[in-house]
N, C-alpha and C positions, 0 to 999 in steps of 0.2 A: 426415504430420508431417515437417517439415524437420529434418535432423540437423545440429547444429553440431559440427564436428570438434574433438576435443581433442588432436589430433596436434601436438606442439610445433613440428615442422618447418614447419607451415602457419601458425604464429602469429608470424612474425618481427617484427611490430610490437610485440609484447608483451614487456616487459622484466621481468615477474614471472611465473613459471609459473602459468597460470590454467586452471581446469577449470570447465566450465559444466554445471549440472544442470538438470533440468526444473523442479524446485520446491525451496522452502526446506527441506522435510522431508528430501529426499534429501541435500542438502548437510549438514544437521545430523546425519543418521545416519552419513554418511561421516566427518565430523570427530569425532564422539563415538567412533566405532570406533577412530580413531587414538589418541585420548586413552586409551581403555580398554586398548589394546594396550600403550602405554607403561607404564601403571600395573601391569599384570600382569607385564610383563617385569621392571620394577624390583623388584616384590615377590618374584619368583622368584630374583632376585639378592641379596635381602636389603637393598635400597636404597630410598631415598625417590624419589618422582616429584614434581618441582616444577612447578607449573602457574601460569601467569599468566592471570588471568581478567578478563573484560569484563562490563559491564552493558548495559542497554538492551534493546530488543526483538529485536535480531539474534541473540544467543546463547541465547535462552530455550529454543528447541527442542533445542539441544545439551544443555542442562541436563536437559530432560525425558527425553531419551534416556539420559543417564548415570544418572538416577534409575531408569529402567526396567531398565537393565543391572544396577544394584545390587540391585533387588528380585527380578528374574526370573532373572538369570544369576549372581548371587552376586559381582558386582564389588565388592571392598572398597576403601575409601578410607583405611584406617588407616595406609597408608604414603605418604599424599599430603600435601604442603605447598603452600599456595596463597598467591599475592600478587595482590591486585586492582590494576587499573590506576589507579583514581582515586576521588575522593570530593569532593562539593561542600564549600565552606568559607564560612562555618561551617555545620555540620550535626550535629544530634543523631542518634545511631544508631537511635532508635525512631521518627524522623519518617517520614512516608509516602514521602518522596522520597529517603531515605537509601539509599546503596548497601549499607550493612551490612544493612539490612532487606531490600533486594532480594535479596541473595545468600542470606540465611537462608530467605526464602520460596521462592525458585526453585531452591535446591540444598542448602544446608548442613543445613537441618532435616530432610531426607529421606534422608541418607546417613550412614555411620558414620565421618565424618572427626573427628579430634581437634580440638576448638575451639582448642587451643593452637597448632595448625598453620595456622590461618587468619589471614591478614594483610590488612587493608583500611585504607587511609589514614584517619587520625583527624581528623574534622572538628570535634572539640570542643576542640581546643587553643587556647591564646592565640596571637595573631599572633607574639609574641616566641619561642614555642616551636617554630614551624614549621620554620625552617632546620635546627635540630639534629635534629628529628624526621625530616626528609627524608634527611639523611645516614645516620641510623640505619636507615631503611627500605632504603636502598641496601646498607648493611652486612649487614642481615638476609638479603637476596637472595644476597649473596656468600657468607655463612656457610652458607646452605642448599645451596650448590654451583651456583648459577645456575639460571635458568629453563629447563626442558627444552622445554616447549611454551607459547608465548604465543598466546592467543586474542585476536583483534581484530575490531572492526567498523570502519567508516569513516564519518566525519561528512560533511555536505554541503560543509564547507570543506576537506575532505581531512584532517581531524584524526584521529589515532589516540590513544587515551586522550583527554586534554584538551590535546594538543599543537596549539595553534592556529597559524594562519599566522604565520610568523616564528620558529617553534621550530627551533633549530639541530640538526644531526645528532648532536652530542655532548651535547645537553641532558640533565641528570640529573633525578631526582625533585625536584619543586619546587612552590611555590605559583604559580599562573598566573591571569591576568586573562582571563575568558572572552570570546570573540568575540560580537558582537551577534547574528550569525546562529545561533550555538550556543544562546544564551540564548532566542532566539525559538523554536527547535525544541523547547526544553525547557519552553516556557511552559505547555503543557497539563498537564504533570505537577504544576506548581505553581499551577494555577488562575489564571494570569495572568503575563505577562512581568515585571511589576513585582515579583513575589515570587521570581524566580529569583536565586540568589546570583550575585554578580559574580565570585567567585573559586572556584578548586578546587585541590586537591592532586593532582598527576598524576605517574605515572612519566614520565621524559623519553624523547625519541626514542633517545638513547644507551642508556638502560636497556633499552628494547624491542629494539634491535638486538643487544644482547648475548645474547639468548635463543638457545638451540640451534636451535629451530625456531619459525617464526612462521606461524600459520594465520589469514588475514584473510577475513572473510565479508562479503558485501553482497547485499541483497535489494531488489527493487522498482525500478520505472522511475526513481524519484526519485534513485537512486544512480548511474544509468548514466553521466551526464556526468562526475562526479568520478572514477568508476572508470576511465574511459578516460584521464583526465588523469593519474591516479596510475600507471597501467600502461604507457601508451604515450607519455606526455609526458616532458619533461625533468625531471631531479631538481632540486627547488627547495624551499627552506624555506617557500614559500607553500603547498605541498601536502605536509604532513608524511609522508603515506603513500608519497610517491614515493621516500623514502629506502630503502624496502624493496627497491627495484631493486638495491641494492648488498648485500643480505643473501644469503649463500650458500644458505640453506635456508628461504626465504620462499615461501609458496604462497597463491594467492587462489582462493576458492571462491564461485561466483556462481549465482544462479538465472537463468533466461532473461531476465527483465525487466532485471536489473541489468547484464547483458552486452550490452544492445541497442545501445550506442554503440561497442563494440569493432569494429575494422576487419574482423575475420573474420566478424562478424555483420551489421554495417551495409552493408559493401561487400566481401563475401568474394572477389569477382573480383580484388581487389588482392592477395590472398594466393596466387594461382595459379589453375589450371584449376578450373572448377566445372561441375556438372551443371546445365544451363540448363533448369530446370523452369519451367512457366508462372508460378508464383508468384515465382520468382527473377527471371524476365524482367520481370515487372510492377514488382518492387521496383527493379530496375536502371534501367528507363526513367523511372520517376517520379523517382528520385534524380537522373538525368541532366537531366531537364527542370527540376528545382528548382535544380540546380547552375548550369546555363547560363542560367536565368531565361527559358526558352522554353516555349511551349505544346508539348504532346506531338507534335502533328502537324507542328510546325515543326523538329523535330530532324533533323539531316542525318547522312550517313555520316561526315563529318568530326567531328561532335560525339562520335560513338561512338568513333572512332579516337583522338581527342585526350584521352579521359577513361578510358582503360584498359578499354574495352569492345570491343576488336578481336575477341575470340573470339566474343562475342555476335553481332556483325554478320556475321562469317564463317560461323557455323553457322546463323543464322536470318534473315539479311538478305535483301533490302536494308532500309535504315532505314524506308522507307515502309510495308512490310508489318508490321514490328515495331511501329511507331508506331500503325498503325491497329488492330492487335489489342489493344494496351494501352489505347488511347483508348476502344474499345468496352467493354472490361472495366470501365473507370471509369464510362462513360456509363450502363451498366445498373445501377449501384448507386443511382442517383437515383430516388426514388419519392415520389409524393404519397400513396400508399396503403400505409402501413406494415403494416396488418392484412390487406391484400389488397383487390382491387376487386370489387364486386358486378357481376353481369351487367347490362349496359345502362348502367352509369355512364359518363360522358364520359371519353375517354382524356386523360390529362395527360402526365406525363413518360414516358420510354422504358424505365423500369425493368421488371424481370421481374415485380414485384408488381402491375403495372398490367394484367395480363391477367385475364380473368374467373376468379374464385376459386370452387372447389366448395363451400367452407364460408364462409358469410357470413350474419349477422355471427358473429364469433368471441368466445369467452370469452378474455379477456386478463388475465393476472396480472402486475402490476408490483411487483417487490420493491424496497423502499426501505430501505437499511440504517438510516439515521437518518430522523426524521419529515419531513425536507425534501429529501432527495436526489432524490426522484422529480421534483419540479418544477424543481429546480436543474439537473439533468443531462439530463432528457428531457421538460421541461414542454410544449414545443411538440408533440412526438409524442404525449404523454399527452392533450393537448387534441384533437389530430387524431383519435386513435383513438375518443375519446368522441363527437366531432362526427360521425364517419362511421358511428355506430350500433353499435359493438361493445359487448359487455358487459364493461366494464373494472372490474377489482378492483385495489386497491392494498394491499400488505402492508407494514406498518412493522415492521421486524425487531427494533429495539431501542427503548426508551422515549426515549432522548436526554435523560434527566433531569439528567445532570451538566452539560449545556451551557446551563443556564438561570441567569441572574444572580439573586443573592439578592433584589435589589430587585424583580424581577419576581414572585418568589414572594410577597413582602409585598403588592405591588399586587393580585395575584390574590386573596389572602386578604381584603384589604379589600373587594374587590368582592363576594366570597362572603358576607361578613358583612353588608354593606349590602343585598344581595339577600334574604338570609334574614330580616333585620329587616323589610324591606318586606313580605314575604309571610308573616311569622311562622312560619318553617320551622326547626325544630330549632336555635334560637338558642343554647342553652347549649353544644351540641357545637361549633358554629361558633366561639363565643368561646374555647373551650378550645384548639382548633386554632390560632386566631389568636394566642393568648397564647404557645403553644409556639413558633411561628415567631418571634415577637418576641424571646423570651428566648434561643432557640438561636442565631439569626442575629446577635443583638447581641454575643454572646460567642464567636462562631465565629472560629477562627484560620485564616490563609491555608492552603489545602490540606487543611483538616480535612474528613473525610467527613460528609456531611449525615445527619441522623437519618432514620429510615424515614418519618416524617411529612413532613419537608421534601422527601424524594425523591418521595413520592407526589404532593405538590402540584406539583412541577416537572414530573413526568411528565404530570399532568393538563393543565398548560399546553401542553405539546407535542402532546398528543392533540387538544386543541381547535383548535390552529393547523393540524394536519394535516387534520382534517376540513374546516375552512374552505377550505383550499387545494384539497382533492379536490372539494368541491362546486363551487368556482369553475371547475374543469376539466371539470365535467359528470358527476362520479362521486358518486352518493348516499352518504350516511353509512353505510348498511348494507353497502356494498361496501368500506368501509375496515376493514382487519383489523389489529389490534394484537397482534403476536406476543410481545412482551416476552421475547425469548430469554434463557434463564437465564445464559449466559456473561457477559452485559453487566451484570447486576444486582449489581455489587459496591459501587456507590457511589463508586468511584474510577476514575481514568483507566486504570489497569492492570486488565485483565479476566482472567477464568478462561479456561482452554483450552476449545475447543469440545467439547461433550459429547453424549451420546446423546439427552438431552432436547431439545437445540437441533435436532438432525436430525429427531427424531420430530415436533416441532411443525411443521417445514417440510413433512415428508411428509404429515401430516394435512391441512394447508391445501391442498396440491396435490391430494390425493384428494377433498377437498370440492368444489373448484372445477372440476377436470379441464380445465385451460386448453388452448386450441389454441396460444397464444403465451405465453411467459414473458419478461419483461424483468428483468435483474439488473445490479447495479453491478459492472463488471469492472475497477474502479480499484484496483490493488494498491499505489498510492502513498499511500493514506490514511495520514497521519503517525501516527494513533492506532490503526491496525490493525483497526478494527471492520469496514471494508469487506472486508478479506481474510478474516476469520473468517466473515462473513455469506455471502460467495461460496462458501467451502468447504462450508458447510452446504447451500446450494442444489445444488451439484454432487453431493454425496453423496446428497441426497434424490432428485435426478433419476435417479441410477444405480439407486436402490432401486425406483423405480417404472417403470423403462424398459420393462418387459414388459407394462404395462397397455395396454389397447387405446387409451385416450385419449392415452397418452404417446408411442406410436409415431410419431404425426404431429406431436407438439408441437415447436415451434421455441423455442430459447432464445437471445435476443438480449442482448448485453452492451453497456451504455452505460458511459461514463466519468464519474467524479465531478467534484468541484470542483478537482482538482489536476492533472489530466492529460487529454489528448485522444488519440484514436487517430490514428496517422500515416496519411496518405492511402493508402498502399499496403496498409494493413490493412483499410480500410473496406469493408464488404460491403453496407451499406444506409445511404444518405444521405437524410435527410428534410429537404427545403428548407422554410424558414420565411419568410413574408412579414413586412414591418414591423409589420403589425397583429398577427400571431401572436407576434412578439417582445414586443410590448406586453402581450399577454395572459399570456405566460409570466412576464414581470416582475411583473405584478400577482399572479399565483399565488404567486410567491416572497415577495412582500410580506405575504402572509397569515401568514407565520411571523414575527410581530412580535418575539418574544424573540430571534431571530437577526438582526434587522434592525439597521442602523447599526453595531453592533459585536458580533460573535459572541464568546462566551466562549473558544472554542477555534478560532481562525482558521487554525491550522497555520502554514505558512511563507509564506502569502500574506495580506497585511493587508487586501486589498480586500474589499468586501462580496461575498457569494456571487452576487448578481444581476449584479454587474459582471464577475466572473470568467466566469460562464456566457455572458453576452452577447459578451464579447470573444473567448472561445473559439469560439463558434458562428459569429461573423462571420469569424474567422480561417480556419476550415475552408472557408467559402464563398469566401474570397479565394483559397485554395489551388486549389480546383476551377476558379475563374475563370482563374487564371494557367496552369493545365494545359490550358486551352482548352475547358473545358466551360461550360455555361450560367452566367450570373452571377445569384446569388441574394443576398438580404439576409443570410441566415444558414443554417447547416446543422447538424442534430444527427446524429451518426454512431454506427453500431452495427456490431458484429462478431458473426457467428453462431458459437455454441459447438456443437461436433459431438458432445458428450456422451461422448467416449471418452478425452479428454486433459484435463489440468488447464489447459492454455493454450487460449484461443479460437482457432478455426480460421483466422481472418484475421490473427493475429499471426505474426511470424516465429519461430514456436515451434521448440523444439529438445529433444533429449534427450541426456543424458550417455551417452557411448558406451563408457566404461571400467568403471565400478563402481557404476552406479546400481541401487538396489533396484527391484523390479518395479513398485511403486506410487509414484505421485507425490503430493506434498503441496502445499497452497496456503497 
């Protein structure tokens, strides 16, 4: 495992003190410990602790840990006063998307805080009342003695609270118009961007900067670019988080993925002397080739010297030798046999998986978080594995029921009714279900949770599509497994934490199939969090079965989902796809008709999933081509998980070196 140093003297590019932890759970435990220490210290002094709190997915694990400390360690919140950053406007407190409801469900209902000490911006006011209310909110903070610790996340526009681009350094609590990107990111919570409020009440940048201490958290690859801009870029009102550079006691806490674009992570040689491990040499050479727009084997001594890699060429040069080593390391990632090659099969690419394999065919288990991630993210490899004779199973981890449009549920019910009428099958029950759908969906409010019956109908739609896609890829229906992991089955976008039942279901399936290969979604940038939870369940399940005979030789390959792709230096297996295979992959994706044309929850990318997948696969092939390797139509990329760490072995993974707990979280 590569270690990212947290020594401030090595991070001269960073203008906010920043610590990098292996996983989000480690970050959350550290931050919760600081909050608990403040609460206990103030209680011992007979004083109140004033907390500024945030909402969204980022702080939820912090709140989970605070609840645990309250229940198990006796941490009392009776001396705590809280002020939340923001609230949508208008917004009723009982609405599913209300931050009042969020805070109650994630924290306040589980601790002993006095409700009178809880302050959350009021989304029920008339527009005329808002200016006076905002001034009163500022006065309440002042009367409480000011905020001791302000907890923050960071949005993709760089906003803190709802301080969108253009928010000034001295801006107070106020009503603000939400940026289009922010509303797009919130679309899934509201079941469509058209339902997201255009306005919100937010603490201002000036209000936040008056806090005694500021703790900002960021998780996932999707936050990496804006984190670098906020920490290493110029101070500007276009990135509100950059104003924290001027705060005397602001700190940033990141997981490895969110830190990926920091100079000390992406190009650590720019921070001083480094230990030139084979992995770091590969990273540096590929970075240099892409920066100079040259093939690896065309890099010269001058290229190294002119781009801050003098130490590398001095210790391991000349450039020809370094180039050749890295080129070969990339060359062997390419394989036409992702499951291994049987004895006597014709030799294709030069990858290590093209040597004769002792076990052929293999039992292969493809985990798909949603019912379409398998074909979107690794459809070509999925088809290749089946075509080459392996026993391929696919496990759909969640039902995906919330991602079906109401119109599709009605259309499906109409079909079922006509079908049953045609064959005289249980007509009365069918008519009863159809009537329920018609009545419920006719009066359904935006964002309202579907009834159990509607959820079952939508889940059935997704199951049928998944079976159709699997059959098209060569996998019979009996090898399609629907896990329906309990954490997902809330009927809302917000899910329950991963539980023992989720892990047990995963363990049971692994024990049943005893796979030689496992494929799992390693995309931690899923804006809805489902991929992250599903991956954590697989990791934990694999740890529990690691001593089984079948598991000792089992490989776990991670693919990326619809939002991100592995960087070329991370890739350990690259499966090239022909134009014909790309067509087959596209048609497999098309079997998911309810997600075609316009997905209910597209995330921050409005393109159809097949378009995203094709562009991403073709872009990977172009990168390989530019690096001087063979030119392919498209490439699907994978990283091997070593089973010991939360991060895949091919990523530039790291661990917190100062205060990390012994176990990591995903």
